[in-house]
Structure formats: C-alpha cells, structure tokens
C-alpha positions in Angstrom: 0.0 0.0 0.0 2.8 2.4 0.9 4.5 1.7 -2.5 1.3 2.5 -4.3 0.9 5.8 -2.5 4.5 6.7 -3.1 4.3 5.8 -6.8 1.1 7.9 -7.2 2.9 10.8 -5.5 5.9 10.5 -7.8 3.7 10.4 -10.9 1.8 13.6 -9.8 5.0 15.6 -9.2 5.6 16.5 -12.9 2.1 17.8 -13.2 2.5 20.1 -10.3 5.7 21.6 -11.6 4.4 21.9 -15.2 1.6 24.3 -14.2 2.2 27.9 -15.3 0.3 30.6 -13.4 1.5 33.9 -14.9 -1.2 36.4 -15.6 -1.4 38.0 -19.0 -2.8 41.5 -19.5 -4.2 42.8 -22.8 -4.4 46.5 -23.7 -6.4 47.3 -26.9 -5.9 50.3 -29.2 -8.5 51.0 -31.9 -6.2 53.3 -33.9 -2.4 53.1 -33.8 0.6 53.7 -36.0 3.4 53.7 -33.3 3.1 52.8 -29.6 5.5 53.9 -26.9 5.2 52.1 -23.5 6.9 53.0 -20.2 6.5 50.5 -17.4 7.0 51.6 -13.8 6.5 49.8 -10.5 6.1 50.6 -6.8 9.1 48.3 -6.2 12.3 47.8 -8.3 11.4 45.9 -11.5 13.8 42.9 -11.8 14.9 41.7 -15.2 12.5 38.9 -16.4 9.8 39.9 -14.0 7.5 40.4 -17.0 7.5 39.5 -20.7 6.2 41.6 -23.6 4.5 39.2 -26.0 4.5 41.7 -28.9 7.3 42.3 -31.4 8.5 45.5 -29.7 12.0 47.1 -29.4 13.4 47.7 -26.0 14.6 51.3 -26.1 15.6 51.8 -22.5 15.0 50.0 -19.2 11.3 49.2 -19.1 10.6 51.4 -22.1 9.4 49.9 -25.4 8.6 51.1 -28.9 6.1 49.0 -30.9 5.0 49.2 -34.5 1.3 48.9 -34.4 -1.8 49.1 -36.6 -5.5 49.6 -36.1 -7.1 47.2 -33.6 -3.8 46.5 -32.0 -3.4 44.4 -28.8 -0.5 45.0 -26.5 0.1 41.9 -24.4 2.3 41.4 -21.3 2.8 38.4 -19.1 4.0 38.5 -15.5 5.9 35.8 -13.6 3.8 34.1 -11.0 6.2 35.1 -8.2 6.3 38.8 -9.3 5.3 41.0 -6.4 4.9 44.6 -7.7 2.2 47.1 -8.6 2.8 48.2 -12.2 1.8 51.3 -14.0 1.8 51.4 -17.8 2.2 54.8 -19.5 1.1 54.5 -23.2 1.8 57.1 -25.8 0.5 56.3 -29.2 0.2 58.1 -32.5 -2.2 57.4 -35.4 -3.0 59.1 -38.7 -6.3 60.4 -39.9 -6.7 61.2 -43.6 -9.1 63.9 -44.4 -10.1 64.4 -48.1 -10.7 67.8 -49.5 -13.6 67.9 -51.9 -12.4 71.1 -53.5 -15.6 72.9 -52.9 -14.7 76.5 -53.6 -15.4 78.8 -50.7 -12.2 80.7 -50.9 -11.7 84.2 -49.7 -9.9 87.1 -51.3 -8.0 89.8 -49.6 -9.7 93.1 -49.7 -8.2 96.2 -50.9 -9.5 99.3 -49.4 -10.5 102.2 -51.3 -9.1 105.5 -51.3 
C-alpha cells in the first residue's frame, strides 16, 4: 500500500511543476501607428519579471517602442512570483486622412479704397 501511494505521489510531481500561473494583461488600441510604452512599478522591477509578447523594441530599461496598426493588442505576461504594482504609460500616434472635396469657398484679400 505504501509503495502504491509513493508511486502515485511521484507520478503527480511533474504535473504540479508543469503548471504555469503567470497572468497575461491585454491592452487594446482601436487606432495606432506607433506605440511607446513605459512601465514603472512601486518596487524595483527585476529583469525577467514580465515578458512583452509583442514584437517591440526595448529602447531603455522598461521602455518599449512597438510598430502597431489599427485594432492592435499589446500583451504582457507576468511571472507568477512577481510582487509589484505596475503602471503602464502609453503614448501612441495614429494618422487620420481627411479628403478635400475642392468645394470652392475661398476668400480674397480686400483692398481698401481710397
């Protein structure tokens, strides 16, 4: 009986260590051409404490630049043992094209009389 319990315990060990419990956060942008992200924390942010899941360029410590497009999702995953309160500062640009219908309506400078 003891051997059976021991064997069951040994078989369950890999399952317990294979579980991944990191939380993933998703930030959505309806319009976006370029996204700049600065991540700060209440505590010192250790290297590897979080992972950016997008194809972004790390420009400085905890500062990223991402090429984005409309309906863009910025995703970040945190390690399960990370103890910190994060603040994300997003700065993003997008273009809006306005067409001119050429509808007259101009004005002319007036010349005063004499």
